[in-house]
Steps between C-alpha positions, in 0.01 A plus 500: 500500500289314238502702178195324363305611808613856461413509129153368577456769762599762244252369243216504753588851611515631142169329421338689785623835387401440139125479575293790358298665771245758402402758242509801736697818408852514642813717514734362232774765534863396537635538853838500663540275800746463787526308825723433796506191717685221672649201319493208740773287346496127456688356798722297267654818357676583823410868479332761721151623397553828316267779390413512128372755251292472181424748224270436201233593257157337441140542400161333525414315184160396620296631800657229717826399335820710515849441369819638653857497395729550806866530584608379848818537704624363836841480662514252784799426731628157576410353833867413584724692265343845523799658326423311183294666227164353374239669282204394294286687243257402228202573276155345504174506310208457743128468448254586775139383513296752708186381679339840444149626426410834357528774767717298737764708682709199618518142386714189518703363210721202398826532317696262276796576276833395363837668528869497444736541803867587510721447807858603561689377806833460674561182695770294667580141401562272794818363342648856478338701780722803441410533133192704402326363194244664276197347333244653255201321359146557360193279519121495459257566777129471578301758701184409692325733744181628652425856598261788565466812285351827619361760260575865581430638151808557286709322769437139617671329789600129502586271789633156388627172636649246267781277394769500238623161393855558372627219281861557594679161471855626547547730794862535603635392830284193558620144517174386354282675244126587526276489194306808624470745786166617635503855641203666676429860402285739707458850363299820484486715192300732278401566143462844346283536188652691211310745273170682551211355691278287276178656379184376681311230309240626264153395619280408212147636521240218495344446168139622484244224500346449161115479491245456223476879478867504375442236231349515150548155352318568173650848451168673444569781743263371774662341807422141588283608801255688280531292183183297447610375159868389548528363147491829302664491158717770341307745289176478705349804658490440876270654752582579870401148603756344261237374257472585133251770418351582160607837358281669239602815326188668375564721196139589448501851364811450289305524177581643168329723249355341190775385267774641732792352703582815693454505883236739612560731799244318712703177460824635648377497862388137463834394347692678782305298756574184309870582498496548875338158551763331285776672704338391822499134385840451336440132428178567306513455123220612264406481132436827328206435260327738253145473363276674243131530437319302226516764227739448211690210353659235720857569369466875556364448855782259576757765420312767684475283815876443496562875483268557797679229704838655413381840608429362852816292502717801418332711771559241772864432405566877492356529854719251685357159413763258377434367155588144609173499699277592207399238249420643157379743386245273350207598275181296500318716245119460525517133604424556876218756525360582840182633354322329208381763257366481147759481227346793312620856519452702719366244756828310494689796662508377862738699714505212752656273237771761405719428804831372633530237779773380742451127551687342796727204403 
């Protein structure tokens, strides 16, 4: 038999089993395998077709590709000299490509593999017919087959028909030598999976669809669906429509007695409300500014205005407003009167001018 042709057939067979098939989940447990069958011997061997046995281990390495290591044994009789002993055994590594889809309970497959066969025999030489000779030899082999596999859960059944090309080039008892023998193998067998059943695949819940109601590109706390001003800047006070809104903190009523920097009881309620507004808008920053009336010298009024601003500053920081949000305290003296009054005493004593303001930044 042409060895080049056989090698080409092996390459084609191995190429077919090497193809990746699908990404489905599959049982990748190791399994033990076994089979029984009939070995239809090459007619040139001069032997009777014997039964044979195999035993092996294997596993699926992809959803459609399995690998098996197998031992085989057969003990045929000679056609003419039935009292002579002849046995053969070997080991093989076989790959099977399964034409299988997810959920299939039976499917066809192709097999290709390589092996090493050992034969031991007794034979009679024609020159000395009464002398029994012995011969032992080992050689490579190629396995090619097609089959059907049936899924019964942990146990699978296989039926298979194939050939083993045995490159035995020195079989005793022949006047001429073959380069190889081609045996036909028909078998039925099974695989038994080892270990616990595999866990069912985890089904991932579909990701929820993202809409504009889930997005806030400018980070102003208003989702994109409702945001009419998508370009808001950090530090701005934002209304429910996503647009900046002016915030004024009115401290009217936070006035001081003449020539005093002490908060009056009627100012406490106004400052408490101002503190709550600042807490409600954590990005808002204000300047704490103190003012005086027009009585007295400029330098004295400057110092007095600073004390008044500090009185408000200290009250706010002691009531939960972070100092980093307060600019100042700053005193403006008598330079920014709200009410123009004469500079002469007592007309210059305007309570409106004796005030503290929170000016938004």
